[in-house]
KOLMAR-191685 format. One record per atom (N, C-alpha, C, CB): residue in one letter; x, y, z. Coordinates in steps of 0.02 Angstrom, whole numbers, padded with zeros to 5 digits, always signed. Glycine has a CB too. Example, Ala and Ser with C-alpha at 12.3 -4.5 7.8 and 13.67 -1.06 7.14 Angstrom:
REM KOLMAR-191685
a+00660-00284+00390a+00615-00225+00390a+00660-00165+00390a+00565-00224+00452s+00642-00112+00354s+00684-00053+00357s+00645+00002+00394s+00704-00030+00286
***
This chain:
REM KOLMAR-191685
x+00043-00059+00000x+00000+00000+00000x+00045+00062+00000x-00048+00000+00062x+00035+00104-00048x+00077+00164-00054x+00053+00218-00006x+00075+00191-00126x+00100+00258+00023x+00080+00313+00068x+00043+00367+00030x+00141+00343+00104x-00003+00395+00064x-00042+00449+00034x+00000+00512+00029x-00107+00463+00074x-00025+00559-00011x+00010+00623-00019x+00015+00659+00048x-00025+00668-00071x-00037+00652+00089x-00039+00687+00154x+00017+00660+00199x-00107+00678+00188x+00025+00593+00199x+00077+00563+00241x+00146+00585+00218x+00071+00487+00241x+00154+00586+00151x+00219+00608+00125x+00234+00681+00144x+00219+00601+00048x+00185+00722+00141x+00193+00793+00159x+00213+00801+00231x+00127+00832+00145x+00177+00765+00276x+00192+00771+00348x+00261+00743+00364x+00139+00735+00389x+00280+00690+00330x+00346+00661+00341x+00401+00711+00319x+00354+00595+00302x+00389+00742+00261x+00436+00792+00235x+00441+00852+00283x+00415+00815+00166x+00382+00873+00308x+00379+00930+00355x+00418+00915+00419x+00306+00947+00371x+00409+00853+00444x+00444+00834+00506x+00519+00833+00495x+00421+00764+00530x+00540+00809+00435x+00611+00809+00419x+00640+00879+00417x+00623+00774+00352x+00604+00925+00385x+00626+00995+00380x+00633+01026+00450x+00578+01037+00337x+00582+01014+00492x+00582+01043+00560x+00641+01015+00600x+00515+01028+00597x+00653+00949+00592x+00708+00917+00628x+00776+00946+00608x+00708+00842+00616x+00783+00954+00541x+00845+00984+00516x+00855+01055+00541x+00846+00984+00440x+00801+01093+00545x+00803+01162+00569x+00825+01165+00642x+00734+01197+00559x+00793+01120+00681x+00810+01118+00753x+00883+01099+00763x+00764+01068+00790x+00906+01049+00723x+00975+01028+00727x+01024+01084+00710x+00987+00968+00682x+01004+01122+00658x+01046+01179+00637x+01051+01232+00691x+01018+01210+00572x+00993+01246+00723x+00992+01296+00777x+01036+01273+00835x+00920+01309+00801x+01032+01209+00851x+01072+01181+00906x+01147+01187+00891x+01054+01107+00917x+01164+01174+00828x+01235+01179+00809x+01259+01251+00813x+01245+01153+00737x+01216+01298+00790x+01233+01369+00794x+01242+01391+00867x+01180+01412+00759x+01196+01366+00910x+01199+01384+00981x+01264+01359+01012x+01139+01356+01019x+01280+01295+00996x+01342+01266+01022x+01403+01304+00997x+01347+01192+01003x+01400+01324+00932x+01455+01362+00903x+01463+01430+00937x+01444+01370+00827x+01406+01463+00950x+01406+01528+00983x+01433+01521+01054x+01335+01558+00984x+01411+01469+01089x+01436+01457+01156x+01512+01447+01156x+01402+01395+01187x+01536+01412+01105x+01608+01399+01100x+01646+01464+01090x+01622+01351+01043x+01619+01509+01047x+01651+01574+01033x+01653+01616+01097x+01613+01612+00978x+01596+01616+01133x+01592+01655+01195x+01642+01629+01246x+01521+01653+01224x+01645+01562+01253x+01691+01531+01300x+01764+01547+01281x+01680+01455+01302x+01778+01545+01216x+01845+01559+01192x+01865+01631+01208x+01850+01546+01117x+01818+01677+01200x+01832+01748+01215x+01844+01757+01289x+01773+01792+01192x+01803+01722+01331x+01812+01727+01403x+01880+01699+01424x+01755+01690+01439x+01898+01643+01393x+01963+01613+01408x+02020+01659+01390x+01971+01546+01372x+02013+01693+01332x+02065+01740+01310x+02071+01799+01359x+02049+01767+01239x+02012+01823+01383x+02013+01878+01431x+02048+01857+01495x+01942+01901+01446x+02033+01795+01517x+02065+01770+01578x+02141+01767+01569x+02038+01702+01596x+02162+01743+01509x+02233+01738+01496x+02265+01807+01494x+02245+01701+01430x+02230+01855+01463x+02256+01923+01459x+02265+01953+01528x+02211+01968+01417x+02219+01939+01574x+02223+01966+01641x+02283+01940+01679x+02159+01951+01679x+02307+01882+01660x+02363+01852+01696x+02429+01885+01680x+02367+01778+01680x+02434+01920+01624x+02497+01949+01602x+02496+02024+01614x+02510+01934+01528x+02538+02047+01660x+02541+02117+01677x+02610+02145+01660x+02525+02128+01752x+02612+02209+01645x+02674+02243+01627x+02685+02301+01675x+02672+02268+01554x+02747+02310+01697x+02763+02364+01743x+02748+02432+01710x+02836+02360+01765x+02719+02477+01749x+02706+02544+01723x+02752+02596+01755x+02633+02564+01734x+02808+02573+01783x+02857+02619+01812x+02891+02659+01755x+02911+02581+01853x+02891+02725+01764x+02922+02770+01714x+02998+02769+01723x+02893+02842+01720x+03033+02743+01674x+03106+02737+01679x+03143+02792+01641x+03128+02669+01652x+03107+02842+01618x+03137+02893+01575x+03187+02937+01613x+03083+02937+01545x+03187+02935+01680x+03235+02975+01719x+03277+02931+01764x+03197+03028+01760x+03291+02870+01741x+03332+02825+01779x+03383+02791+01733x+03290+02772+01815x+03444+02780+01759x+03491+02734+01727x+03496+02673+01773x+03562+02769+01715x+03525+02619+01747x+03531+02558+01789x+03600+02529+01782x+03477+02506+01769x+03625+02503+01839x+03689+02468+01841x+03674+02394+01855x+03737+02498+01895x+03708+02348+01821x+03696+02277+01831x+03759+02242+01857x+03672+02244+01765x+03753+02179+01879x+03812+02143+01905x+03855+02112+01849x+03789+02088+01952x+03852+02140+01790x+03889+02112+01734x+03939+02162+01708x+03841+02090+01678x+03998+02138+01690x+04050+02182+01662x+04036+02195+01588x+04120+02150+01671x+04041+02257+01568x+04033+02276+01498x+04097+02258+01461x+04017+02352+01490x+04094+02212+01412x+04155+02191+01377x+04190+02248+01339x+04138+02135+01328x+04152+02299+01321x+04182+02355+01284x+04223+02401+01329x+04127+02396+01250x+04200+02411+01391x+04233+02458+01436x+04273+02424+01491x+04182+02504+01467x+04256+02361+01505x+04288+02326+01561x+04261+02348+01628x+04362+02336+01558x+04210+02391+01628x+04180+02415+01690x+04109+02386+01697x+04177+02493+01691x+04075+02405+01750x+04007+02380+01759x+03962+02401+01701x+03978+02404+01826x+03913+02361+01686x+03865+02379+01634x+03818+02432+01660x+03825+02316+01610x+03812+02486+01623x+03767+02540+01642x+03725+02559+01581x+03807+02602+01669x+03660+02561+01590x+03614+02576+01535x+03572+02637+01553x+03567+02515+01519x+03573+02686+01508x+03539+02750+01521x+03478+02758+01475x+03587+02809+01510x+03437+02810+01488x+03383+02826+01441x+03414+02850+01375x+03335+02879+01470x+03384+02836+01318x+03320+02801+01310x+03327+02725+01305x+03285+02826+01248x+03390+02699+01305x+03401+02628+01297x+03367+02587+01351x+03476+02613+01297x+03365+02613+01412x+03335+02576+01468x+03260+02563+01458x+03346+02614+01532x+03227+02604+01418x+03156+02597+01406x+03140+02531+01370x+03129+02655+01365x+03189+02503+01336x+03180+02440+01301x+03209+02381+01341x+03212+02443+01232x+03205+02386+01407x+03236+02336+01450x+03208+02266+01436x+03225+02353+01523x+03146+02262+01415x+03114+02196+01405x+03146+02157+01348x+03040+02205+01391x+03180+02192+01302x+03211+02158+01245x+03287+02170+01243x+03180+02182+01180x+03313+02204+01293x+03384+02219+01296x+03422+02160+01326x+03397+02284+01336x+03463+02127+01287x+03497+02067+01310x+03544+02080+01369x+03537+02036+01253x+03569+02142+01375x+03612+02160+01430x+03573+02164+01496x+03648+02226+01416x+03508+02178+01491x+03468+02190+01551x+03422+02132+01569x+03427+02251+01541x+03401+02092+01520x+03351+02040+01532x+03366+01996+01593x+03345+01996+01471x+03429+01975+01604x+03441+01932+01663x+03435+01968+01730x+03509+01901+01658x+03443+02034+01730x+03450+02071+01793x+03394+02120+01808x+03514+02108+01792x+03355+02138+01758x+03301+02186+01766x+03246+02166+01717x+03324+02260+01755x+03193+02136+01743x+03143+02109+01698x+03074+02114+01729x+03159+02037+01680x+03024+02104+01687x+02955+02111+01709x+02927+02044+01733x+02911+02138+01652x+02894+02044+01791x+02857+01986+01815x+02787+01992+01787x+02857+01981+01894x+02771+01951+01737x+02707+01958+01701x+02647+01939+01742x+02709+01917+01638x+02657+01906+01799x+02600+01887+01842x+02582+01944+01889x+02617+01824+01883x+02632+01973+01922x+02618+02026+01971x+02625+02097+01941x+02666+02020+02029x+02659+02102+01884x+02671+02168+01855x+02730+02204+01885x+02610+02211+01863x+02768+02169+01928x+02825+02200+01961x+02885+02203+01914x+02844+02161+02024x+02927+02253+01927x+02993+02257+01895x+03042+02224+01942x+03013+02332+01878x+03074+02170+01919x+03117+02129+01962x+03190+02147+01952x+03106+02054+01947x+03226+02156+02007x+03298+02171+02005x+03335+02112+02036x+03315+02238+02042x+03378+02079+01996x+03414+02020+02018x+03488+02036+02023x+03402+01961+01970x+03519+02017+02080x+03590+02030+02090x+03622+01973+02128x+03601+02096+02127x+03687+01966+02118x+03728+01914+02150x+03799+01939+02152x+03722+01846+02112x+03842+01908+02192x+03912+01930+02194x+03947+01920+02127x+03950+01893+02249x+03978+01972+02102x+04013+01967+02038x+04074+02012+02040x+03967+01985+01978x+04112+02011+01986x+04171+02055+01982x+04152+02125+01959x+04223+02026+01934x+04090+02135+01939x+04067+02200+01915x+04044+02243+01974x+04010+02191+01863x+04091+02281+02002x+04075+02325+02058x+04094+02396+02041x+04111+02302+02123x+04058+02444+02071x+04073+02514+02059x+04127+02538+02107x+04009+02557+02067x+04150+02600+02098x+04203+02628+02140x+04184+02628+02213x+04221+02699+02117x+04233+02614+02256x+04226+02619+02329x+04178+02567+02359x+04201+02687+02347x+04168+02512+02325x+04126+02458+02354x+04150+02390+02329x+04052+02469+02336x+04137+02339+02368x+04153+02271+02349x+04091+02232+02327x+04188+02234+02406x+04032+02265+02331x+03970+02231+02316x+03944+02249+02247x+03918+02249+02368x+03908+02202+02217x+03877+02213+02152x+03804+02230+02161x+03885+02150+02106x+03773+02252+02106x+03704+02277+02112x+03667+02274+02046x+03705+02348+02137x+03601+02275+02053x+03555+02288+01997x+03511+02344+02022x+03514+02222+01975x+03532+02406+02008x+03504+02464+02044x+03495+02524+01998x+03549+02483+02102x+03439+02558+02007x+03424+02618+01969x+03458+02679+02000x+03348+02629+01965x+03478+02725+01957x+03507+02788+01979x+03467+02845+01947x+03583+02793+01959x+03443+02891+01989x+03403+02947+01964x+03445+02992+01919x+03375+02988+02023x+03413+03013+01864x+03443+03064+01820x+03390+03118+01808x+03467+03032+01752x+03400+03175+01837x+03352+03230+01829x+03346+03250+01756x+03373+03291+01871x+03402+03249+01721x+03403+03257+01649x+03424+03190+01620x+03450+03315+01626x+03382+03157+01580x+03398+03090+01555x+03467+03088+01521x+03345+03068+01506x+03508+03040+01542x+03575+03032+01513x+03628+03077+01543x+03571+03045+01442x+03610+03117+01595x+03657+03165+01624x+03663+03153+01699x+03634+03238+01609x+03724+03138+01722x+03736+03129+01794x+03761+03193+01828x+03787+03074+01805x+03769+03246+01791x+03797+03308+01819x+03744+03356+01846x+03837+03343+01767x+03681+03341+01835x+03627+03383+01861x+03591+03345+01917x+03577+03403+01805x+03599+03370+01978x+03572+03336+02037x+03537+03387+02082x+03628+03299+02075x+03520+03368+02143x+03481+03412+02186x+03511+03417+02256x+03408+03388+02190x+03495+03471+02290x+03518+03481+02358x+03460+03474+02407x+03552+03550+02366x+03475+03470+02470x+03421+03465+02520x+03378+03529+02519x+03451+03455+02591x+03408+03585+02503x+03369+03647+02499x+03317+03642+02444x+03416+03707+02486x+03335+03611+02388x+03287+03600+02334x+03235+03547+02352x+03323+03580+02269x+03257+03497+02389x+03212+03445+02414x+03194+03392+02362x+03149+03476+02439x+03163+03339+02386x+03142+03286+02341x+03105+03232+02379x+03202+03256+02305x+03063+03194+02343x+03024+03139+02372x+03028+03078+02327x+02950+03160+02383x+03042+03021+02357x+03041+02957+02321x+02991+02911+02355x+03112+02924+02319x+02946+02882+02315x+02896+02835+02340x+02902+02770+02302x+02825+02864+02334x+02893+02715+02338x+02895+02650+02305x+02853+02599+02342x+02966+02625+02300x+02822+02554+02303x+02791+02495+02331x+02832+02435+02308x+02714+02488+02309x+02854+02394+02354x+02901+02341+02337x+02895+02282+02383x+02972+02368+02338x+02933+02230+02368x+02936+02171+02411x+03002+02135+02398x+02876+02124+02400x+03023+02095+02446x+03080+02051+02435x+03053+01989+02400x+03117+02034+02502x+03081+01975+02342x+03058+01917+02305x+03089+01853+02330x+03072+01926+02231x+03155+01848+02322x+03193+01791+02348x+03259+01817+02374x+03203+01737+02292x+03286+01783+02424x+03352+01802+02449x+03384+01740+02482x+03347+01861+02500x+03448+01733+02472x+03484+01675+02499x+03501+01687+02573x+03549+01663+02459x+03526+01634+02604x+03546+01637+02675x+03621+01626+02682x+03506+01586+02717x+03649+01651+02737x+03720+01641+02750x+03731+01575+02787x+03748+01700+02792x+03793+01562+02806x+03811+01499+02838x+03776+01488+02905x+03886+01495+02847x+03753+01544+02935x+03718+01539+02999x+03642+01535+02992x+03736+01599+03042x+03619+01532+02929x+03548+01526+02918x+03511+01592+02917x+03518+01483+02969x+03547+01648+02917x+03515+01714+02914x+03513+01739+02842x+03553+01764+02959x+03458+01773+02826x+03451+01801+02759x+03506+01853+02746x+03381+01832+02749x+03531+01855+02685x+03579+01907+02667x+03544+01975+02664x+03612+01891+02598x+03581+02028+02680x+03555+02096+02680x+03553+02124+02609x+03597+02142+02726x+03504+02167+02596x+03497+02200+02531x+03479+02273+02543x+03444+02165+02486x+03516+02319+02511x+03496+02389+02512x+03445+02400+02457x+03558+02437+02504x+03387+02426+02474x+03332+02433+02426x+03318+02505+02405x+03269+02403+02456x+03343+02553+02444x+03337+02624+02426x+03396+02661+02455x+03270+02655+02453x+03416+02715+02420x+03471+02757+02443x+03461+02830+02423x+03538+02731+02415x+03495+02874+02460x+03509+02942+02435x+03585+02947+02435x+03475+02999+02480x+03614+02957+02377x+03687+02959+02372x+03710+03031+02362x+03711+02915+02314x+03764+03049+02398x+03793+03115+02390x+03838+03118+02329x+03833+03134+02452x+03849+03180+02305x+03892+03190+02247x+03926+03258+02251x+03851+03185+02181x+03990+03258+02236x+04028+03320+02233x+04016+03354+02166x+04103+03307+02243x+04010+03419+02167x+04011+03456+02104x+04082+03452+02076x+03988+03530+02113x+04089+03470+02013x+04157+03469+01983x+04203+03517+02020x+04153+03489+01909x+04176+03574+02042x+04216+03624+02079x+04238+03596+02146x+04175+03689+02088x+04192+03562+02181x+04210+03532+02246x+04261+03476+02238x+04147+03505+02281x+04252+03437+02186x+04300+03383+02171x+04370+03410+02161x+04277+03344+02109x+04375+03463+02121x+04440+03493+02106x+04470+03527+02167x+04434+03543+02049x+04426+03555+02209x+04449+03591+02269x+04486+03544+02317x+04390+03622+02305x+04461+03483+02325x+04493+03437+02372x+04539+03387+02337x+04439+03399+02412x+04548+03395+02271x+04594+03354+02234x+04573+03281+02227x+04660+03357+02265x+04508+03270+02225x+04483+03201+02218x+04476+03183+02145x+04415+03193+02254x+04487+03120+02128x+04487+03100+02057x+04418+03091+02028x+04526+03036+02050x+04367+03083+02071x+04298+03075+02046x+04250+03118+02086x+04277+03001+02047x+04185+03114+02070x+04135+03155+02104x+04100+03119+02161x+04084+03178+02053x+04125+03062+02179x+04091+03021+02229x+04092+03053+02299x+04123+02953+02233x+04034+03052+02332x+04027+03073+02401x+03987+03018+02438x+03990+03144+02407x+03987+03018+02503x+03954+02964+02539x+03878+02963+02528x+03968+02970+02614x+03845+02907+02539x+03772+02905+02538x+03745+02930+02605x+03747+02833+02523x+03702+02979+02603x+03673+03004+02665x+03619+02958+02692x+03643+03074+02654x+03593+02914+02648x+03539+02869+02670x+03547+02801+02636x+03470+02898+02654x+03542+02748+02677x+03537+02680+02652x+03478+02646+02688x+03604+02640+02664x+03433+02617+02648x+03377+02581+02677x+03386+02507+02660x+03308+02608+02651x+03388+02465+02711x+03401+02394+02703x+03337+02352+02713x+03454+02371+02752x+03333+02297+02676x+03290+02241+02696x+03336+02194+02733x+03253+02207+02634x+03321+02182+02797x+03365+02141+02839x+03323+02095+02884x+03412+02185+02882x+03328+02031+02872x+03290+01981+02911x+03216+01997+02915x+03319+01977+02982x+03188+02020+02858x+03117+02033+02855x+03094+02100+02883x+03081+01980+02891x+03142+02141+02904x+03126+02208+02931x+03161+02262+02890x+03146+02213+03005x+03139+02323+02899x+03168+02380+02864x+03213+02418+02911x+03112+02426+02835x+03276+02424+02892x+03327+02457+02933x+03354+02518+02896x+03385+02408+02951x+03363+02573+02933x+03386+02636+02904x+03452+02656+02934x+03333+02692+02914x+03499+02676+02891x+03562+02702+02914x+03576+02768+02878x+03620+02651+02904x+03605+02816+02916x+03622+02880+02886x+03691+02901+02910x+03569+02934+02905x+03713+02960+02890x+03780+02984+02907x+03778+03037+02962x+03815+03011+02844x+03831+03038+03002x+03840+03089+03053x+03911+03117+03048x+03825+03061+03125x+03918+03180+03064x+03984+03213+03063x+04026+03191+03122x+03976+03289+03063x+04090+03178+03110x+04136+03162+03164x+04155+03225+03203x+04199+03128+03136x+04157+03281+03167x+04176+03344+03199x+04127+03398+03179x+04249+03365+03179x+04084+03418+03224x+04032+03468+03209x+04061+03536+03191x+03984+03474+03268x+04124+03548+03211x+04156+03612+03196x+04195+03612+03130x+04203+03631+03253x+04188+03559+03092x+04225+03554+03029x+04207+03611+02982x+04211+03486+02995x+04256+03633+02942x+04244+03686+02893x+04206+03657+02834x+04311+03718+02870x+04179+03701+02792x+04142+03679+02733x+04186+03636+02687x+04114+03738+02694x+04250+03656+02681x+04294+03617+02639x+04307+03548+02669x+04361+03654+02628x+04315+03544+02735x+04327+03480+02768x+04267+03433+02761x+04342+03492+02843x+04206+03463+02758x+04146+03422+02751x+04146+03381+02687x+04085+03467+02752x+04183+03404+02637x+04182+03370+02572x+04220+03304+02572x+04211+03416+02520x+04261+03293+02623x+04300+03232+02627x+04259+03176+02659x+04365+03243+02667x+04260+03117+02627x+04219+03061+02651x+04238+03040+02722x+04226+03002+02604x+04302+03046+02740x+04323+03023+02806x+04301+03070+02863x+04398+03016+02808x+04266+03124+02845x+04237+03168+02896x+04168+03143+02920x+04232+03240+02869x+04143+03092+02887x+04076+03067+02902x+04079+02995+02926x+04030+03072+02840x+04034+02978+02971x+04031+02911+02998x+03959+02886+02994x+04057+02909+03071x+03949+02820+03001x+03882+02792+03003x+03851+02803+03071x+03883+02717+02986x+03786+02817+03072x+03751+02819+03136x+03738+02748+03161x+03684+02860+03130x+03705+02740+03217x+03694+02674+03246x+03638+02635+03211x+03678+02680+03320x+03599+02670+03169x+03547+02636+03131x+03480+02635+03168x+03567+02566+03115x+03427+02624+03130x+03359+02623+03157x+03319+02568+03123x+03325+02691+03148x+03283+02528+03162x+03240+02476+03136x+03167+02495+03145x+03255+02409+03170x+03127+02492+03092x+03055+02499+03099x+03027+02438+03135x+03021+02508+03029x+02974+02448+03174x+02944+02394+03213x+02910+02341+03170x+02894+02422+03262x+02875+02364+03119x+02836+02317+03078x+02881+02269+03040x+02791+02354+03030x+02864+02205+03040x+02900+02156+03000x+02865+02149+02933x+02903+02087+03037x+02901+02162+02880x+02872+02159+02813x+02880+02090+02781x+02903+02212+02767x+02930+02053+02803x+02942+01986+02776x+02950+01988+02701x+02885+01941+02795x+02911+01944+02667x+02913+01942+02594x+02849+01972+02564x+02921+01870+02570x+02811+02010+02605x+02751+02042+02581x+02764+02110+02550x+02701+02049+02637x+02714+02138+02519x+02721+02204+02488x+02717+02258+02541x+02666+02215+02434x+02756+02312+02531x+02755+02367+02578x+02771+02432+02541x+02805+02356+02636x+02753+02488+02572x+02764+02554+02544x+02819+02590+02582x+02700+02596+02545x+02864+02621+02545x+02917+02663+02574x+02913+02732+02543x+02987+02631+02564x+02923+02782+02586x+02928+02851+02560x+02987+02886+02594x+02862+02891+02572x+03026+02920+02554x+03081+02961+02579x+03068+03033+02558x+03151+02935+02553x+03064+03077+02607x+03050+03148+02591x+03105+03191+02621x+02981+03169+02618x+03135+03233+02578x+03191+03275+02598x+03172+03348+02589x+03254+03259+02558x+03184+03388+02641x+03179+03461+02636x+03242+03489+02669x+03113+03487+02671x+03249+03554+02668x+03310+03585+02694x+03321+03566+02767x+03307+03661+02686x+03377+03532+02781x+03394+03513+02849x+03353+03457+02879x+03389+03572+02892x+03315+03421+02838x+03269+03371+02865x+03259+03313+02817x+03200+03404+02882x+03253+03253+02845x+03240+03194+02805x+03191+03150+02844x+03306+03155+02789x+03137+03128+02810x+03085+03087+02841x+03076+03023+02801x+03018+03126+02847x+03080+02966+02835x+03068+02901+02802x+03005+02871+02834x+03129+02853+02810x+02958+02849+02792x+02897+02818+02818x+02888+02749+02789x+02836+02863+02803x+02862+02703+02831x+02846+02635+02811x+02771+02625+02814x+02883+02584+02855x+02741+02610+02756x+02669+02599+02750x+02627+02657+02777x+02650+02535+02787x+02656+02717+02775x+02623+02777+02799x+02597+02768+02871x+02565+02796+02753x+02633+02726+02908x+02611+02708+02975x+02666+02721+03027x+02590+02636+02977x+02728+02705+03009x+02785+02719+03052x+02830+02770+03018x+02825+02653+03068x+02859+02815+03059x+02899+02869+03032x+02964+02876+03071x+02860+02935+03034x+03018+02889+03034x+03082+02906+03065x+03104+02973+03038x+03135+02850+03052x+03113+03021+03084x+03129+03090+03065x+03201+03107+03085x+03079+03140+03098x+03238+03134+03036x+03305+03159+03048x+03305+03234+03036x+03358+03123+03002x+03312+03272+03090x+03313+03345+03086x+03364+03369+03137x+03242+03376+03098x+03426+03378+03114x+03480+03392+03160x+03537+03428+03124x+03506+03327+03193x+03590+03440+03161x+03648+03476+03133x+03679+03437+03075x+03699+03489+03187x+03676+03371+03078x+03706+03330+03025x+03668+03340+02959x+03706+03256+03046x+03602+03342+02963x+03561+03354+02903x+03572+03425+02876x+03487+03343+02918x+03579+03472+02922x+03590+03541+02901x+03656+03549+02863x+03589+03588+02962x+03708+03518+02890x+03773+03526+02859x+03781+03483+02796x+03828+03509+02910x+03739+03431+02790x+03741+03391+02729x+03718+03433+02669x+03696+03329+02737x+03686+03488+02682x+03661+03531+02628x+03714+03554+02579x+03628+03590+02657x+03777+03544+02596x+03832+03565+02551x+03837+03520+02490x+03898+03566+02590x+03811+03460+02495x+03817+03411+02441x+03759+03413+02393x+03824+03341+02470x+03772+03390+02331x+03719+03372+02286x+03699+03299+02300x+03740+03381+02210x+03640+03278+02276x+03616+03211+02291x+03577+03182+02232x+03573+03211+02353x+03567+03116+02234x+03523+03083+02187x+03494+03021+02221x+03560+03064+02121x+03433+03003+02201x+03399+02944+02228x+03424+02880+02193x+03322+02950+02221x+03422+02825+02230x+03436+02759+02202x+03384+02710+02227x+03508+02736+02219x+03368+02660+02186x+03318+02610+02205x+03331+02545+02168x+03246+02635+02191x+03319+02489+02202x+03329+02425+02169x+03358+02373+02216x+03374+02432+02109x+03413+02341+02194x+03443+02285+02230x+03519+02295+02234x+03425+02218+02196x+03542+02323+02290x+03614+02330+02302x+03631+02275+02352x+03633+02403+02330x+03655+02219+02326x+03662+02157+02365x+03724+02161+02410x+03667+02097+02318x+03714+02143+02475x+03766+02154+02525x+03801+02089+02546x+03737+02187+02585x+03822+02049+02499x+03857+01987+02515x+03905+01968+02459x+03808+01930+02528x+03960+01936+02479x+04007+01907+02431x+04008+01831+02437x+04078+01936+02442x+03961+01803+02474x+03958+01730+02483x+03946+01695+02417x+03903+01711+02533x+03980+01639+02407x+03972+01600+02347x+03901+01573+02342x+04023+01543+02344x+03869+01581+02284x+03802+01556+02274x+03747+01601+02301x+03795+01490+02304x+03766+01658+02331x+03716+01703+02360x+03681+01743+02305x+03749+01752+02410x+03620+01766+02318x+03582+01805+02269x+03522+01837+02303x+03560+01761+02210x+03491+01883+02268x+03428+01913+02292x+03389+01939+02233x+03441+01969+02342x+03323+01940+02240x+03277+01970+02191x+03231+02018+02229x+03237+01916+02152x+03228+02080+02205x+03185+02131+02235x+03132+02151+02185x+03227+02192+02258x+03069+02152+02206x+03013+02169+02163x+02990+02241+02176x+02954+02120+02173x+02987+02281+02123x+02959+02349+02128x+02893+02352+02088x+03011+02403+02101x+02839+02367+02124x+02773+02373+02092x+02759+02444+02070x+02718+02348+02140x+02788+02492+02105x+02782+02562+02085x+02843+02600+02111x+02716+02595+02112x+02861+02654+02076x+02917+02695+02096x+02909+02763+02063x+02986+02662+02075x+02915+02815+02104x+02908+02883+02077x+02952+02931+02117x+02834+02906+02079x+02974+02984+02084x+03016+03036+02114x+02988+03103+02095x+03090+03029+02092x+02990+03150+02142x+02968+03219+02126x+03014+03268+02162x+02894+03231+02147x+03020+03329+02133x+03061+03381+02163x+03024+03448+02160x+03130+03387+02125
***
C-alpha cells in the first residue's frame, strides 16, 4: 500500500523541522564555543601584567661587566626603556608578568662600582635623562615613593638572610668641589641607606665626626661616619610594603606603610646641605658569599622635586 500524499507531506515537514532544530542547536553550540573562547582569552590576558614604572629619568647598573669598557654595565635613557628586549638587562632587570613587578636580580660578581666590593642591579636617578651632572640639594628637596617586596634572597652559613639595600640617597661632589679637594671623581658618601634585613626595614644615615668642621673639610668622606641605625617595628617579611623618603632643607623623613615614621632633623642634616644628591632604588646586594643572590620586586616607583 503506497503512502498517501498527506503522509508524504507530513513526513517531509517533520524532516525539515528536525533539520532546522539541529541547525539551531549547532549554531547555539558554536556561539557558546566562541563566547567561552573569548572569556578564556580575557582570563589569559588578565594574567599577564606589565610594569608601568616610568624609567625615563633612571639609569641602571647591573652585576655584569661591559666587555667594551671593562667596567660595570650601565644603561641610560632612552636605551633603558627597552629593558624587556635588551639582552644586557634581561637577566638582571625584567618584568614579572604575573604581578606586574619590575624585578631586580643581583649576585656577587666582579662587576662592582668605585669604593665598594658589592655588586648591584640598581636604578640611579637622572634629573636630565642621560646626564649625571645635574642633581639636587636638600634645599631644593625631593620625594621618592615605592611599593616593593623582597622576592627571593639567599641565606648565610648561619641561616640568616643576606642583607639588601633597597633604597638610597647618594651624595655627589660638584666638579668644583671635586677639584677643590683634589679628588679623582665626584663620589661622596650616601646620606641614606635603607636595608631589607631579616624581614625588617633598617635605616642608616651619616653623622659628622667633627661638628666644627669647615665647609671644605665636610667634602671629605672620612669626615663622616655611620650612625647606629634604626629599625622599623613592623615586620614586612616577603610581603608588599610602601616606602617614602622625603627631603627638605635640613630634614629627612622616612615612612613605612604611611604608619611608622623616622625623622632626621639635626645639625648633621643641616650641614649635609653642602652636597648634591640623587635617589637610588633596586637591589644593592650586600654579600660576597658564593652562590648568594637576591631578587627585589618593585610594583611602583616615583620621584618628585
